[in-house]
C-alpha positions as CSV (number, residue, x, y, z in Angstrom):
1,Q,30.1,-86.1,-38.5
2,D,33.0,-84.2,-40.4
3,C,30.5,-81.2,-41.3
4,I,29.6,-81.0,-37.4
5,A,33.3,-81.0,-36.7
6,E,33.7,-78.3,-39.2
7,I,30.9,-76.1,-37.9
8,R,31.8,-76.1,-34.3
9,D,35.5,-75.3,-35.0
10,I,33.9,-72.3,-37.1
11,Y,31.9,-70.9,-34.2
12,R,34.7,-71.6,-31.6
13,S,36.9,-69.4,-33.9
14,R,34.6,-66.7,-34.4
15,R,33.8,-66.6,-30.5
16,D,37.4,-66.6,-29.9
17,V,38.1,-63.5,-32.2
18,L,35.1,-61.8,-30.9
19,V,36.0,-62.3,-27.2
20,E,39.7,-61.0,-27.8
21,S,38.8,-58.4,-30.2
22,M,36.1,-56.6,-28.1
23,G,38.3,-56.9,-25.0
24,R,41.2,-55.0,-26.8
25,A,38.4,-52.6,-27.8
26,G,37.5,-52.1,-24.0
27,W,34.3,-54.3,-23.9
28,D,34.9,-57.4,-22.0
29,I,32.7,-60.4,-23.3
30,P,32.6,-63.7,-21.5
31,P,33.1,-66.6,-23.8
32,P,30.2,-68.6,-24.1
33,P,30.6,-72.2,-23.8
34,A,28.9,-73.8,-26.6
35,T,26.4,-71.6,-28.8
36,M,26.4,-69.3,-31.7
37,F,25.3,-66.3,-29.5
38,A,27.6,-64.8,-27.0
39,W,25.8,-62.9,-23.9
40,A,27.6,-59.3,-23.3
41,P,27.3,-57.3,-20.5
42,L,27.1,-53.6,-21.4
43,P,30.4,-51.5,-21.5
44,E,30.7,-49.8,-18.1
45,A,30.3,-46.6,-19.9
46,F,27.1,-47.8,-20.9
47,R,25.5,-49.6,-18.2
48,E,23.3,-47.0,-17.0
49,I,21.2,-46.7,-20.0
50,G,20.1,-50.1,-20.4
51,S,20.1,-52.5,-23.4
52,M,17.7,-51.1,-25.6
53,A,19.4,-47.7,-25.7
54,F,22.6,-49.1,-26.0
55,S,21.7,-51.5,-28.8
56,K,20.4,-48.0,-30.7
57,I,23.6,-46.2,-30.2
58,L,25.9,-49.3,-31.1
59,L,23.8,-49.6,-34.5
60,R,24.3,-45.9,-35.1
61,E,27.8,-45.1,-33.9
62,A,29.3,-48.5,-34.8
63,E,27.2,-50.0,-37.4
64,V,26.9,-53.1,-35.1
65,A,23.7,-55.0,-34.7
66,V,22.5,-56.5,-31.7
67,A,19.6,-57.8,-29.8
68,P,18.9,-55.8,-26.5
69,G,18.9,-58.1,-23.7
70,I,15.4,-56.7,-22.3
71,G,13.9,-58.4,-25.2
72,F,14.4,-61.8,-23.8
73,G,12.8,-60.9,-20.3
74,E,13.8,-58.8,-17.2
75,Y,17.0,-60.8,-16.7
76,G,18.2,-59.7,-19.8
77,E,18.6,-56.1,-19.2
78,G,22.1,-55.1,-18.8
79,Y,23.0,-57.3,-21.6
80,V,23.0,-57.6,-25.3
81,R,22.9,-60.9,-27.4
82,I,25.6,-60.9,-30.3
83,G,25.1,-63.9,-33.0
84,L,28.4,-65.2,-34.1
85,V,27.3,-65.0,-37.8
86,E,29.8,-62.9,-39.3
87,N,33.5,-64.2,-40.4
88,E,36.4,-63.1,-38.5
89,H,37.4,-60.3,-40.5
90,R,34.1,-58.7,-40.1
91,I,34.3,-59.2,-36.3
92,R,37.5,-57.5,-36.3
93,Q,36.2,-54.8,-38.2
94,A,33.0,-54.4,-35.9
95,A,35.6,-54.4,-32.8
96,R,37.2,-51.4,-34.6
97,N,34.2,-49.5,-34.8
98,V,33.4,-50.2,-31.0
99,K,36.6,-49.3,-29.9
100,R,35.9,-45.7,-31.5
101,M,32.4,-45.5,-30.1
102,I,33.6,-46.3,-26.5
103,A,36.5,-43.9,-26.7
104,R,33.5,-41.1,-27.4
105,A,31.4,-42.7,-24.9
106,P,31.2,-39.1,-22.9
107,E,30.5,-37.2,-25.9
108,I,27.8,-40.0,-27.0
109,L,25.9,-40.0,-23.9
110,A,25.9,-36.3,-23.4
111,Q,24.3,-35.9,-26.8
112,E,21.8,-38.8,-26.1
113,E,20.7,-36.9,-22.6
114,A,20.5,-33.8,-24.5
115,E,18.2,-34.8,-27.1
116,A,16.3,-36.7,-24.5
117,T,15.7,-33.3,-22.9
118,E,14.8,-31.7,-25.9
119,V,11.8,-34.1,-26.6
120,A,10.5,-34.0,-22.9
């Protein structure tokens, strides 16, 4: 039972760091009650592009990997799933990258739209 309590405390701490640091970065994530995953609604600036496009931008621009919600069915659209597998330092580092990305949202989205227009 000791190891169960220890693991629970690790994930609780990671969850709290994720919710707090992403909130400071401009991305409000509701705290998951009891899981190693957080379901995060897309940040306001990125809601219209969907979870798949947002996940790709997040990987490219912030070096943060998440699972697009659409991959879990139609009700997952508008969300991404974040695994609490990294330590607290890495979570804070990811939040700093996300903060820079959110600050550049208009530029990033304009670039995405221009590239989509070129392809069409």
